[in-house]
N, C-alpha and C positions, 0 to 999 in steps of 0.2 A: 430500476433500469436493468434489463436483462442483457446478455451478451448480444443477442440479435438486435436489440435496440441500439446498443453501442455501435455495432457494425453499420446499421442504417444511418446513424448520426455521423460517423466518419465518412461514409459514402456521400452523404448530402453536403457536409461542410468542405470536404476536400475535392468534391466533384469527381469522384472515382466510381468505377463500377462496384457493385455490391461484392463481387468475387474478389476484386483487388482489396477492398476494405476488410473483407473477412480474412484474407491472408495477413494483412497488417496486424489486425487485432489478435489473431491466433499466434503470430510470431512473437508479439510482445508478451502474451501470457505464457507461452512455452519458454521463453527466455527467463522470465521471472521464476517459473517452477524449476527449471534446470539449475539456476543459480542457487536457489534455496536448498535444493537436494544436495549440492556439494558443500553447503555451509557458508556460501557467500552472502553478504549483505547487499541489498539493493537500495540505493538512495536516489529519489527523484526530487530534486530541489523544488520547493514551493508546493509539493504534494505530500510527501512522507517517505518513510523507509519501511522496507520489508526485511525481516530476519527470522531466524528460527530460535525457539527457546527449548531447552531440555526439561522434560518433566521426569521426576524421579519415580521409581516403581513404588506402588502403594497397595494397600489392602482395601478393597472396596466391598460393597455389599450388593447382592442381587436384591432389587427392591421387591420382587415378587415373593421369593422364598426366605430372604434374610441370610442366605448362605454367604460365607466369605468368598471373595473372588480376588485372585492376584491380578493386579493391573500392571503390565510391564512398563519399563521406561520407554519414553518416545519423544520425538521432536515434534513440535507444533509450530505452524507458521504464525507470525505475529506482525501486525501492521501498526506503526506509530505515525499518526498524522503530523504534518509540519504545523508550525504556528500560523503560517499564512492560510493553510487549509482550514484550521480551526476558526480563524478570524472570518474567513469567507462564509463558512457555514453559520456562524453565530450572528454576523451582522448583515450578510447579504451584499455588502459593498466590497469592492476590491481593496486590498490593503494599500496603505500609502507607500509610495516608493521610498526605499532607504535613502536617507540623506547622508552625504559625505560629511565627515567631521571637519568643520571649519576650524582653522587655527586662529586663535585670538591675535589681534594686531599687536605688534611689538610696542612696548612702551617707548615714548619719545622723550 
């Protein structure tokens, strides 16, 4: 699915104009990027979480020439799917609703 497909889907399901749907999708993506830039973690319950991970500097090799190349430290975005998302992808069925812990009856 592309961003354009996502915009069309939002437009169709929410019965909005394509322009309004585009603003919604762009706003969500921009908000995620802004939060990751400043080091915040984004958690979307039932979907997953986004955060950044720090990569250390290292020495790499140019595959063409074999020369050593210094690769600087950098932050990379990382997505961790929730258990619910993993279950939906693997089974195709919605996860069972969480059941409240019932307290056992008191002995009489």
